[in-house]
NUKE-327074 format. One record per residue: residue in three letters; x, y, z of N, C-alpha, C in turn. Coordinates in pm, whole numbers, padded with zeros to 5 digits, always signed. Layout:
BEGIN
ALAXYZXYZXYZ;...
END
This chain:
BEGIN
MET+12414+14429+11386+12339+14306+11373+12254+14312+11245;ILE+12256+14203+11170+12182+14199+11044+12039+14154+11071;HIS+11945+14229+11015+11805+14190+11025+11740+14204+10887;TYR+11623+14143+10872+11555+14133+10743+11413+14184+10758;ARG+11364+14249+10652+11224+14292+10655+11172+14314+10514;HIS+11040+14306+10503+10973+14336+10377+10981+14486+10352;LEU+10994+14521+10227+11001+14662+10191+10865+14711+10143;GLU+10838+14834+10176+10718+14904+10133+10762+15025+10050;PRO+10673+15083+09971+10712+15199+09890+10773+15313+09973;SER+10733+15323+10099+10780+15434+10182+10916+15411+10247;ASN+10971+15289+10237+11099+15265+10306+11210+15215+10214;LEU+11227+15286+10103+11331+15251+10007+11451+15343+10016;ASP+11459+15421+10123+11574+15511+10140+11701+15432+10167;GLY+11811+15484+10119+11941+15428+10152+11993+15323+10056;PHE+11913+15280+09960+11959+15174+09870+12070+15218+09776;THR+12084+15347+09757+12192+15394+09669+12330+15362+09727;ARG+12336+15327+09856+12465+15289+09917+12497+15141+09899;LEU+12403+15062+09847+12428+14921+09824+12528+14908+09707;ASP+12641+14844+09731+12748+14832+09632+12725+14709+09546;ARG+12666+14729+09430+12631+14621+09337+12749+14582+09247;SER+12865+14645+09261+12977+14619+09171+13020+14472+09179;ASP+13075+14423+09068+13116+14285+09060+13221+14270+08950;TYR+13305+14167+08966+13409+14139+08868+13434+13988+08864;SER+13455+13936+08744+13495+13797+08726+13580+13788+08601;SER+13681+13702+08605+13766+13682+08487+13713+13569+08399;THR+13607+13502+08446+13544+13397+08365+13395+13424+08351;TRP+13337+13361+08255+13200+13386+08214+13134+13252+08188;CYS+13009+13236+08222+12934+13114+08192+12846+13138+08070;ARG+12828+13032+07994+12732+13039+07885+12682+12900+07854;MET+12570+12894+07785+12513+12766+07745+12562+12733+07604;LYS+12602+12607+07587+12641+12560+07454+12590+12417+07440;ASP+12504+12397+07343+12446+12265+07317+12382+12205+07443;GLY+12314+12289+07519+12244+12244+07639+12332+12225+07761;LEU+12460+12254+07750+12552+12239+07862+12603+12374+07909;LEU+12629+12384+08037+12684+12505+08095+12836+12495+08084;ILE+12898+12594+08022+13043+12596+08010+13097+12729+08062;GLN+13224+12729+08097+13292+12851+08138+13398+12884+08035;GLU+13417+13013+08014+13521+13057+07922+13588+13181+07979;LYS+13709+13203+07934+13781+13324+07975+13713+13444+07909;ARG+13660+13528+07990+13595+13651+07943+13570+13735+08066;VAL+13607+13859+08059+13593+13947+08175+13449+13996+08188;PHE+13397+13984+08310+13269+14043+08345+13298+14153+08447;ARG+13251+14271+08419+13272+14382+08512+13142+14462+08521;HIS+13091+14471+08642+12975+14557+08669+13023+14665+08764;PRO+13024+14789+08720+13079+14897+08803+12989+14940+08918;GLY+12871+14884+08925+12774+14933+09022+12681+15031+08950;PHE+12582+15078+09021+12484+15168+08960+12518+15313+08989;SER+12496+15396+08890+12510+15540+08908+12388+15592+08985;GLN+12396+15716+09030+12282+15774+09101+12158+15777+09013;SER+12172+15809+08886+12055+15814+08799+11997+15674+08776;GLN+12083+15572+08769+12033+15435+08757+11958+15395+08883;TRP+12015+15427+09000+11947+15397+09125+11813+15470+09133;ASP+11810+15595+09089+11683+15670+09090+11577+15597+09009;GLY+11615+15545+08892+11521+15469+08808+11477+15340+08873;ILE+11571+15270+08936+11539+15144+09004+11442+15171+09120;ILE+11471+15272+09201+11386+15303+09316+11246+15345+09269;LYS+11238+15421+09161+11107+15460+09108+11030+15337+09061;GLU+11097+15246+08990+11031+15124+08944+10983+15040+09062;TRP+11068+15023+09163+11029+14946+09281+10911+15012+09353;THR+10917+15144+09368+10808+15216+09435+10677+15194+09361;ASP+10680+15208+09229+10559+15190+09148+10506+15047+09160;LYS+10594+14948+09146+10550+14808+09152+10499+14770+09291;LEU+10568+14815+09395+10521+14787+09531+10386+14852+09557;SER+10368+14975+09509+10241+15047+09528+10125+14974+09460;ARG+10153+14912+09347+10049+14840+09272+10036+14694+09317;GLY+10118+14649+09409+10113+14511+09455+10167+14412+09354;GLU+10259+14457+09270+10314+14373+09163+10449+14313+09196;MET+10501+14344+09314+10635+14300+09348+10645+14275+09498;LEU+10727+14178+09531+10763+14150+09668+10912+14182+09681;LEU+10950+14260+09780+11091+14290+09806+11120+14266+09953;ILE+11229+14195+09978+11278+14173+10114+11421+14221+10117;SER+11456+14291+10223+11590+14346+10232+11660+14303+10360;ALA+11792+14298+10350+11877+14276+10467+11935+14411+10506;PHE+11942+14435+10637+11994+14561+10688+12101+14534+10792;ASP+12204+14615+10791+12302+14620+10899+12268+14747+10974;ASP+12210+14732+11092+12150+14843+11163+12039+14898+11073;GLU+12050+15017+11021+11948+15071+10929+12001+15088+10788;THR+12120+15035+10759+12179+15046+10626+12142+14924+10543;PRO+12076+14944+10426+12045+14831+10340+12173+14769+10284;ILE+12185+14635+10300+12304+14567+10251+12270+14455+10153;GLY+12143+14429+10132+12102+14327+10037+11954+14337+10010;VAL+11915+14287+09893+11774+14290+09856+11745+14171+09764;ALA+11626+14115+09781+11577+14009+09692+11432+14038+09660;GLY+11393+14002+09539+11258+14034+09498+11191+13927+09415;LEU+11063+13945+09394+10982+13856+09313+10878+13939+09241;ASP+10877+13929+09108+10778+13997+09026+10652+13911+09026;ILE+10547+13959+09091+10424+13880+09104+10313+13934+09014;ASN+10351+14011+08915+10254+14071+08824+10232+13986+08699;GLN+10334+13913+08657+10326+13838+08533+10391+13702+08552;ARG+10336+13602+08483+10390+13467+08491+10473+13438+08365;TYR+10573+13352+08383+10667+13323+08275+10687+13173+08262;GLY+10768+13136+08164+10802+12996+08140+10709+12933+08039;CYS+10743+12812+07997+10665+12745+07893+10522+12714+07938;ASP+10500+12705+08068+10366+12678+08119+10300+12801+08180;ASN+10368+12916+08173+10318+13041+08232+10280+13024+08379;LEU+10360+12946+08452+10330+12923+08593+10447+12958+08685;MET+10541+13038+08635+10654+13078+08719+10655+13230+08735;TYR+10692+13275+08854+10717+13416+08877+10866+13442+08862;ASN+10898+13560+08812+11037+13599+08789+11101+13642+08921;PHE+11204+13570+08961+11279+13601+09083+11384+13708+09051;GLY+11397+13802+09139+11502+13902+09124+11450+14040+09154;PRO+11537+14125+09192+11682+14111+09197+11725+14029+09318;LEU+11851+13991+09318+11919+13942+09437+12056+14009+09435;TRP+12067+14115+09511+12190+14194+09517+12235+14203+09661;ILE+12361+14171+09684+12422+14184+09815+12538+14282+09801;SER+12544+14378+09891+12652+14476+09887+12787+14403+09895;LYS+12881+14447+09814+13009+14378+09795+13076+14336+09926;GLU+13082+14426+10023+13154+14395+10147+13080+14295+10237;TYR+12956+14260+10201+12878+14166+10283+12860+14029+10215;ARG+12917+14012+10097+12902+13884+10026+12978+13773+10098;GLY+12928+13651+10082+12993+13536+10142+12955+13511+10287;ARG+12853+13579+10337+12811+13564+10477+12676+13495+10493;GLY+12621+13442+10385+12493+13374+10392+12372+13464+10377;ILE+12394+13591+10352+12283+13687+10340+12201+13658+10214;GLY+12268+13630+10104+12198+13597+09979+12114+13472+09995;LYS+12169+13372+10060+12095+13247+10083+11970+13274+10167;ARG+11987+13351+10272+11872+13382+10359+11764+13459+10283;LEU+11804+13558+10205+11707+13635+10126+11638+13546+10023;PHE+11717+13461+09955+11659+13370+09856+11554+13281+09921;MET+11587+13223+10036+11494+13133+10104+11369+13206+10152;MET+11385+13330+10195+11269+13407+10240+11173+13433+10124;VAL+11227+13470+10008+11142+13493+09891+11079+13361+09846;LYS+11156+13254+09846+11105+13122+09808+10987+13082+09898;GLU+11001+13102+10027+10893+13069+10121+10767+13150+10091;GLU+10784+13277+10056+10668+13360+10020+10604+13307+09892;ALA+10686+13268+09795+10634+13219+09667+10560+13087+09682;GLU+10598+13006+09781+10535+12876+09800+10386+12886+09832;ILE+10342+12998+09885+10199+13012+09916+10121+13072+09800;LEU+10190+13108+09692+10125+13164+09574+10092+13050+09477;ASP+10005+13078+09384+09962+12977+09288+10057+12974+09167;VAL+10183+12937+09192+10282+12924+09085+10360+12795+09104;SER+10415+12745+08996+10488+12618+09004+10635+12637+09039;GLY+10687+12756+09016+10828+12775+09043+10874+12917+09026;LEU+11004+12933+09045+11069+13063+09028+11152+13060+08900;TYR+11142+13164+08824+11223+13181+08703+11341+13269+08741;ILE+11461+13223+08712+11581+13298+08748+11661+13328+08622;SER+11692+13454+08602+11781+13498+08496+11909+13543+08565;ALA+12008+13452+08569+12128+13473+08649+12239+13542+08571;THR+12301+13641+08635+12420+13703+08579+12518+13590+08546;PRO+12578+13591+08427+12655+13475+08381+12797+13463+08436;VAL+12813+13481+08564+12945+13461+08627+12938+13336+08714;PRO+13048+13261+08724+13045+13135+08796+12992+13142+08939;LYS+13032+13243+09017+12985+13251+09155+12833+13262+09162;THR+12776+13342+09075+12630+13361+09074+12559+13234+09030;VAL+12602+13176+08919+12539+13055+08867+12554+12941+08968;ASP+12673+12926+09027+12695+12822+09127+12604+12842+09249;PHE+12583+12967+09289+12493+12995+09402+12354+12939+09373;TYR+12300+12971+09255+12165+12925+09223+12158+12774+09212;ILE+12261+12711+09159+12263+12564+09152+12264+12506+09294;ARG+12343+12563+09383+12344+12517+09523+12207+12535+09589;MET+12132+12633+09544+11998+12658+09601+11893+12563+09541;GLY+11935+12477+09447+11844+12379+09388+11790+12417+09252;CYS+11835+12526+09197+11787+12570+09066+11846+12482+08956;GLN+11772+12471+08847+11813+12391+08734+11812+12475+08607;LEU+11893+12434+08511+11900+12505+08384+11772+12484+08305;LEU+11728+12589+08238+11611+12577+08150+11659+12541+08011;SER+11598+12440+07953+11635+12405+07816+11569+12499+07715;ASN+11455+12556+07752+11385+12651+07665+11347+12774+07747;PRO+11434+12873+07750+11404+12994+07829+11278+13066+07779;ASP+11218+13141+07867+11105+13225+07831+11151+13325+07726;LEU+11079+13338+07618+11123+13424+07506+11136+13570+07546;GLN+11042+13621+07623+11048+13761+07665+11168+13786+07757;LEU+11185+13701+07858+11295+13722+07952+11431+13695+07887;PHE+11436+13600+07795+11560+13575+07723+11597+13695+07636;ALA+11498+13756+07573+11524+13874+07490+11578+13990+07574;GLU+11531+14002+07699+11578+14108+07787+11720+14082+07836;GLU+11757+13957+07858+11889+13920+07912+11944+13798+07838;PRO+11982+13814+07710+12023+13697+07631+12154+13631+07677;GLU+12238+13703+07748+12363+13643+07794+12352+13582+07934;ASP+12241+13606+08003+12221+13547+08134+12201+13397+08122;ILE+12219+13328+08234+12190+13185+08241+12049+13173+08297;HIS+11961+13117+08218+11819+13108+08255+11793+12975+08325;MET+11734+12986+08444+11716+12872+08532+11577+12875+08593;TYR+11543+12768+08664+11416+12765+08736+11434+12686+08865;LEU+11345+12712+08956+11338+12636+09081+11195+12589+09098;ASN+11176+12458+09101+11043+12404+09130+11009+12434+09274;LEU+10885+12471+09297+10838+12487+09434+10779+12353+09479;PRO+10785+12323+09608+10748+12189+09658+10614+12137+09613;LYS+10514+12221+09604+10380+12171+09569+10362+12152+09419;SER+10461+12191+09341+10440+12192+09196+10483+12062+09129;VAL+10423+12040+09016+10468+11935+08925+10503+12010+08797;HIS+10626+12050+08789+10671+12136+08680+10765+12058+08590;ARG+10763+12091+08465+10860+12033+08375+10960+12141+08336;SER+11076+12103+08297+11183+12199+08271+11169+12273+08139;CYS+11069+12243+08062+11042+12309+07933+11156+12287+07835;
END
């Protein structure tokens, strides 16, 4: 049975088993303000043990300092998905958005609504914070971009300079939160 819970620095064991690998034969990119697809292979082999060690250390540090929110999905006690929100710094043209991410679902559990549930749980948490929206830097594959569009996210015409520099090939998007009056920048 799948269950969800907030993560604390002390309960990050087992995430190295989460299969982050992904493949797509097409790629999304922005051209003249429009989202287009092109033939281009995207392959993410998953994380190595040393990469996972770095990720877990970063999460532990941020959770300990209260700079991050992480919610995970579990099958019994095995982590099968995770979603997060960086609550330490604000982004966007109005500096009123928190950076959403990661959103990773283990390969064998994709397509079951787990990502949607995690996204909605993080969104609900963000709605009580003093921010206008969520900033999303989406992996540029059609399934990922389509997921965020289905969740109500919109393309940013002017991505945050810092986040764009970190992920220039990602599709930069935002989600207005209900109480906000946000512009797309």
